[in-house]
C-alpha positions in Angstrom: -40.5 -18.1 -9.1 -36.9 -19.3 -9.1 -35.3 -19.0 -12.6 -33.2 -21.8 -14.1 -31.4 -21.6 -17.5 -31.3 -24.9 -19.4 -28.6 -25.0 -22.1 -29.3 -28.1 -24.2 -29.4 -28.6 -28.0 -31.3 -31.9 -28.0 -35.0 -31.1 -28.5 -36.1 -34.3 -26.6 -34.1 -33.4 -23.5 -35.3 -29.8 -23.8 -38.9 -30.9 -23.7 -38.2 -33.3 -20.8 -36.6 -30.6 -18.8 -39.4 -28.1 -19.6 -42.1 -30.6 -18.7 -40.4 -31.8 -15.5 -39.3 -28.4 -14.1 -41.9 -25.8 -15.2 -44.1 -26.3 -12.1 -41.4 -25.4 -9.6 -39.2 -23.1 -11.7 -39.3 -20.5 -14.4 -37.5 -22.4 -17.1 -35.3 -20.5 -19.7 -34.0 -22.5 -22.6 -31.1 -22.1 -25.1 -29.7 -24.5 -27.6 -26.3 -22.8 -28.2 -23.7 -20.6 -26.5 -24.9 -17.3 -28.1 -28.5 -17.8 -27.0 -27.4 -19.0 -23.6 -25.2 -15.9 -22.9 -27.9 -13.6 -24.2 -30.6 -15.1 -21.9 -28.1 -15.3 -19.0 -27.3 -11.6 -19.2 -30.9 -10.6 -19.5 -32.5 -12.8 -16.8 -29.6 -13.5 -14.4 -30.7 -17.0 -13.3 -29.0 -18.3 -10.1 -28.8 -21.9 -11.5 -27.8 -23.1 -15.0 -27.8 -26.7 -16.4 -25.2 -27.0 -19.2 -24.6 -29.6 -21.8 -21.0 -29.4 -22.9 -21.6 -30.8 -26.3 -23.1 -27.7 -28.0 -23.2 -26.9 -31.7 -21.5 -26.4 -34.1 -19.6 -29.6 -33.2 -21.4 -31.7 -30.6 -18.4 -34.1 -30.3 -16.2 -31.2 -29.3 -16.7 -29.7 -25.8 -15.0 -26.4 -26.6 -18.3 -24.5 -27.0 -19.6 -25.8 -23.7 -16.4 -24.9 -21.9 -16.4 -21.4 -23.4 -20.0 -20.9 -22.3 -19.2 -22.1 -18.8 -16.1 -19.8 -18.6 -18.1 -16.7 -19.8 -21.0 -17.3 -17.3 -18.6 -17.7 -14.4 -16.6 -14.7 -15.5 -19.7 -12.5 -15.4 -21.2 -14.0 -12.3 -18.8 -16.3 -10.3 -21.6 -17.1 -7.8 -23.8 -18.9 -10.4 -24.3 -22.6 -9.8 -23.7 -24.4 -13.1 -24.7 -28.1 -13.2 -23.1 -30.0 -16.0 -25.3 -32.6 -17.7 -23.3 -35.0 -19.7 -23.0 -38.6 -20.9 -20.7 -41.3 -19.4 -18.2 -40.8 -22.2 -17.8 -37.2 -21.2 -17.2 -37.8 -17.6 -13.6 -36.5 -17.8 -14.8 -33.3 -19.3 -17.4 -33.0 -16.6 -14.6 -33.2 -14.0 -12.6 -30.6 -15.9 -15.7 -28.4 -15.7 -15.9 -28.8 -11.9 -12.2 -27.7 -11.7 -13.1 -24.6 -13.7 -15.8 -23.7 -11.2 -19.0 -25.6 -12.1 -21.1 -26.5 -9.1 -21.8 -30.2 -9.9 -22.4 -32.7 -12.7 -25.1 -35.2 -13.6 -24.8 -38.1 -16.0 -27.4 -38.9 -18.7 -30.1 -40.3 -19.0 -31.8 -37.6 -16.9 -33.9 -38.7 -13.9 -35.9 -35.6 -13.0 -36.4 -36.5 -9.4 -32.6 -36.9 -8.9 -31.8 -33.8 -10.8 -34.3 -31.8 -8.8 -32.4 -32.7 -5.6 -29.2 -31.4 -7.0 -31.0 -28.2 -8.2 -32.6 -27.6 -4.8 -29.2 -27.9 -3.1 -27.8 -25.4 -5.6 -30.6 -22.9 -5.1 -30.3 -23.3 -1.3 -26.5 -22.7 -1.4 -27.0 -19.7 -3.7 -29.6 -18.2 -1.3 -27.2 -18.7 1.7 -24.3 -17.1 -0.2 -26.5 -14.2 -1.3 -27.6 -13.6 2.3 -23.9 -13.7 3.4 -22.9 -11.1 0.8 -25.7 -8.8 2.0 -24.7 -9.2 5.6 -21.0 -8.6 4.6 -22.0 -5.4 2.8 -24.1 -4.2 5.8 -21.2 -5.0 8.1 -18.9 -3.2 5.8 -21.0 -0.1 5.9 -20.9 -0.3 9.7 -17.1 -0.6 9.9 -16.2 1.4 6.9 -16.5 5.1 5.8 -15.6 6.6 2.5 -12.9 4.1 1.7 -11.6 3.9 5.3 -12.0 0.8 7.4 -12.0 0.6 11.2 -14.1 -0.7 14.1 -11.9 0.7 16.8 -13.2 3.5 19.0 -10.6 5.8 17.6 -11.6 5.3 13.9 -15.3 5.4 14.7 -14.7 8.8 16.4 -12.9 10.0 13.3 -15.8 8.9 11.1 -18.2 10.9 13.3 -15.9 14.0 13.2 -15.7 13.8 9.4 -19.5 13.8 9.2 -19.7 16.8 11.5 -17.0 19.0 9.9 -17.9 18.0 6.3 -21.1 20.1 6.6 -19.1 23.2 7.3 -16.3 25.1 5.6 -14.0 25.0 8.6 -10.3 24.6 8.0 -9.1 21.2 9.2 -5.7 20.0 10.3 -5.1 16.2 10.1 -2.2 14.9 12.1 -0.6 11.4 12.2 2.4 9.4 11.1 3.2 8.7 7.4 1.0 5.9 6.0 -1.9 6.3 8.4 -4.3 7.6 5.7 -4.4 11.3 6.2 -5.3 12.0 2.6 -8.2 9.5 2.8 -9.6 11.5 5.7 -9.2 14.7 3.7 -10.9 13.1 0.7 -13.7 11.9 2.9 -14.4 15.4 4.2 -14.5 16.7 0.7 -16.7 14.0 -0.7 -19.2 14.4 2.1 -19.3 18.2 1.9 -21.3 20.6 -0.3 -18.1 21.1 -2.3 -18.0 17.5 -3.6 -19.0 18.6 -7.1 -15.8 20.7 -7.2 -12.2 19.5 -7.5 -10.1 17.9 -4.8 -6.5 19.1 -5.3 -3.8 17.5 -3.3 -0.2 18.7 -3.1 2.7 17.5 -1.0 4.5 20.5 0.4 7.5 18.5 1.6 8.2 16.9 -1.8 8.6 20.2 -3.8 11.5 22.7 -3.4 10.4 26.1 -1.9 11.0 28.0 -5.2 8.8 25.6 -7.1 6.2 25.2 -4.4 5.3 28.9 -4.5 4.6 28.7 -8.2 2.7 25.5 -7.8 0.4 26.9 -5.2 -0.1 30.5 -6.4 0.7 30.3 -10.1 2.7 32.9 -11.9 2.5 35.7 -14.5 4.2 35.7 -17.8 7.8 37.0 -17.4 7.8 36.5 -13.6 11.0 34.6 -14.0 13.3 33.3 -16.7 11.3 30.3 -17.8 7.8 31.9 -17.3 6.9 32.1 -21.0 3.1 32.2 -20.3 0.7 32.8 -17.5 0.1 29.8 -15.3 -2.6 29.1 -12.7 -1.7 27.6 -9.3 -3.3 24.9 -7.2 -5.4 27.5 -5.3 -7.1 28.6 -8.5 -7.6 25.1 -9.7 -9.2 24.2 -6.4 -11.7 27.1 -6.7 -15.2 25.9 -5.5 -13.5 22.8 -4.2 -10.9 21.7 -1.6 -7.1 22.2 -1.5 -5.3 19.5 0.5 -1.9 20.7 1.7 -0.1 17.5 2.8 3.0 17.8 5.0 2.4 21.5 5.7 5.0 21.3 8.5 7.7 21.3 5.8 6.5 24.6 4.3 9.0 27.5 4.5 8.4 30.6 6.6 7.9 32.7 3.5 5.2 30.5 2.1 3.6 30.2 5.5 3.1 34.0 5.5 1.5 33.9 2.1 -0.8 31.0 3.1 -1.8 32.9 6.2 -2.7 36.0 4.1 -4.9 33.8 1.9 -6.7 32.3 4.9 -7.3 35.7 6.4 -8.4 37.6 3.2 -9.5 34.7 0.9 -7.5 36.2 -2.0 -4.0 35.8 -3.5 -1.6 37.1 -6.1 0.3 35.0 -8.6 4.1 35.1 -8.5 5.1 38.3 -10.4 1.5 39.6 -10.3 -0.1 42.6 -8.5 -3.7 41.8 -9.0 -5.6 40.3 -6.1 -7.6 37.1 -7.2 -10.6 36.1 -5.1 -10.6 32.3 -4.5 -13.4 30.2 -2.9 -11.6 27.1 -1.8 -11.6 25.1 1.4 -8.1 24.3 2.8 -7.4 21.0 4.6 -3.8 20.5 5.9 -1.9 17.5 7.1 1.4 16.9 8.8 3.4 14.0 10.4 5.5 16.3 12.5 4.8 17.8 15.9 3.7 21.4 15.1 3.8 22.4 18.8 7.5 21.6 18.8 8.0 23.3 15.5 6.4 26.4 16.9 8.7 26.4 19.9 11.6 26.1 17.6 10.2 28.9 15.5 9.9 26.7 12.4 6.2 27.1 12.2 4.1 30.2 12.7 1.8 30.2 15.7 -0.8 32.4 14.0 -0.9 30.1 11.0 -1.3 27.1 13.3 -4.4 28.5 14.9 -5.8 29.4 11.4 -5.4 25.8 10.0 -6.4 23.9 13.1 -10.0 25.1 13.7 -10.7 21.4 13.7 -7.9 18.9 14.4 -8.2 15.2 13.5 -5.5 12.9 14.8 -5.2 9.6 12.9 -3.7 7.0 15.1 -0.8 4.7 13.9 -1.8 1.1 13.1 0.0 -0.3 16.1 -2.5 1.6 18.3 -5.4 0.1 16.4 -5.0 -3.5 17.3 -8.7 -4.2 16.9 -8.5 -3.0 13.3 -5.5 -4.9 12.1 -7.2 -8.3 11.5 -10.2 -6.6 9.8 -7.9 -4.5 7.6 -5.8 -7.4 6.6 -8.8 -9.6 5.7 -10.5 -6.7 3.7 -7.3 -5.9 1.8 -6.7 -9.6 1.1 -10.1 -10.0 -0.4 -9.6 -6.8 -2.5 -6.2 -7.9 -3.8 -7.3 -11.5 -4.5 -9.9 -10.1 -6.9 -7.5 -7.5 -8.3 -4.8 -10.1 -9.1 -7.4 -12.9 -10.0 -6.2 -15.2 -7.2 -8.5 -17.7 -5.3 -7.1 -17.1 -1.8 -9.4 -18.0 1.1 -7.6 -16.4 3.9 -4.5 -16.4 6.2 -3.0 -19.4 8.0 -3.0 -19.1 11.8 0.8 -18.5 11.8 0.5 -15.7 9.2 -2.2 -13.9 11.1 -0.1 -14.2 14.3 2.8 -12.6 12.5 0.5 -9.8 11.2 -0.9 -9.1 14.7 2.5 -9.0 16.5 4.3 -6.9 13.9 4.4 -3.2 14.8 3.8 -1.8 11.3 6.1 1.2 11.3 4.9 2.1 7.8 1.2 1.9 9.0 -1.6 1.0 6.6 0.5 1.8 3.6 3.0 -0.8 4.6 0.2 -3.3 5.3 -1.1 -2.7 1.8 2.4 -3.2 0.3 3.0 -6.5 2.1 -0.4 -7.9 1.3 -0.1 -7.1 -2.4 3.2 -8.9 -2.5 1.8 -11.8 -0.5 -1.2 -12.3 -2.9 1.1 -12.1 -6.0 3.6 -14.6 -4.6 1.2 -17.0 -3.0 0.8 -20.4 -4.8 -1.9 -21.8 -2.5 -5.3 -20.9 -1.2 -4.0 -19.4 2.0 -1.4 -16.8 2.9 1.6 -18.2 4.8 4.2 -16.3 6.8 6.8 -16.7 4.0 4.5 -14.8 1.6 4.3 -11.8 4.0 8.0 -11.2 4.1 8.0 -10.0 7.7 10.3 -12.6 9.1 13.1 -11.1 11.1 11.7 -7.6 10.7 8.9 -8.6 13.0 11.3 -9.3 15.8 13.3 -6.1 14.9 10.2 -4.0 15.1 8.8 -5.5 18.3 12.0 -6.3 20.2 15.0 -4.3 19.0 18.4 -6.0 18.8 19.9 -3.4 21.2 19.7 -4.1 24.9 16.9 -2.3 26.8 19.5 -0.2 28.6 20.1 1.8 25.5 16.5 3.1 25.8 16.6 3.9 29.6 15.6 7.4 30.4 14.1 8.0 26.9 10.6 8.9 26.1 8.6 6.6 23.8 9.0 9.2 21.0 12.8 9.4 21.5 13.2 5.6 21.6 11.0 5.2 18.5 13.1 7.7 16.6 16.4 6.0 17.6 15.0 2.6 16.5 13.7 4.0 13.2 17.0 5.6 12.4 18.8 2.3 13.2 16.5 0.2 11.0 16.5 2.7 8.1 20.2 3.2 8.2 20.9 -0.6 8.3 18.6 -1.3 5.4 20.0 1.5 3.2 23.5 0.3 4.1 22.6 -3.3 3.2 21.4 -2.1 -0.3 24.5 0.2 -0.7 22.4 3.4 -1.0 19.9 2.0 -3.4 16.7 3.8 -2.2 14.4 1.9 -4.5 15.5 -1.5 -3.0 15.6 -0.1 0.5 12.1 1.2 0.3 10.9 -2.2 -1.0 12.6 -4.0 1.9 11.0 -1.5 4.4 7.6 -1.9 2.7 7.2 1.8 2.2 7.2 4.1 -0.9 10.3 5.9 -2.0 8.8 9.4 -1.2 8.1 8.2 2.3 11.6 6.9 2.7 13.0 10.2 1.4 10.7 12.0 3.9 12.2 9.9 6.7 15.8 10.5 5.5 15.1 14.3 5.5 13.3 14.1 8.9 16.3 12.3 10.6 18.9 14.2 8.5 20.5 11.0 7.3 23.4 11.3 4.8 22.5 9.0 1.9 23.7 9.0 -1.7 20.9 7.5 -3.8 22.4 5.2 -6.5 19.0 4.0 -7.8 18.3 7.1 -9.9 
């Protein structure tokens, strides 16, 4: 039987409601805010009738408003019907603005009130069904925090499921911001090692001398500041997974030490002589072309074959056009809840901007732009001005240079030239302030530093 909570302090109206509704509904009754919230939390009724004039002061509606606010805070989908007198009509309208479903003026006519209630229950049932369908659809298009209905992403989800059941070493390739770490975490969480730790480390963000100590640990006295023995990431990842991000930036010396570990499954701390047996799975990721790095002798061929037993290539967002709309809508819903904004969706113009933009920063850039859009939006829809793409859309899709400048270039060469142009221009605009430049580009500072290093740009960061 459908449950309805009647919040009313007048005994006569309580009896009227009980008598008039008990045949069709399971009627729960409360005469004050405390009782109402206790019953609501225990029974979870889909529909509530609420008299705003609750004790201790029936002439003051503050108790009723607080009760309404707390009910909607706990379950925003609840249909609250305000029952009030003519003199309280203004307060009833205020309650509607706060999120109440409808209001009904006393004296109560049960036949009329039942019509409103049935509509409320019907709408609640439809919304509940839509939520279930949305969750089912989400399970079909999502996997371990990743979202994608494109063939490429569905193939990645299948591969993750297959390799997670093994201990094979995995290499994840793809541009910065595509979600390589999410793929690594998904493999770990779906593996038999999921009760163990997942330890990530960015090999490109730590100097070589420090990276060796971070990975392998060190013995007391190994170097000047080694006052005590320290474990490394390999030891902390024992019985779990070690994720080596940007492995293409690892120095030849460390590549040799990593290869030894992968071959023998033991290691030595810096300054140590004792072999330590470690049981950890290694997953690596890179945004550079390791085949080119091997030709240039910057990356060991034997290590490449060790880490790439399974290779997963995560495509850039511009190559996942069927996912962009879905990703944008999902992220908008997530950030609307996070920042407590009631945003229904994108305007047609805003969605067109999202779809035609090339997203050089990939999913990470999309997340950044949508967080900013939700925070700055003052209406129920996201407009182009909230996204802050503007001229950047044209720059990314149609460069300002003439097409002749790109004649004879491969796509990779042309993309590199364009990225160097945009990054240099933005950094110059902000006079070397990396923090502001990264915000304008919609990427994190570490990502911008990676791009500066990748393209060997000469920049003096004045934001430190």
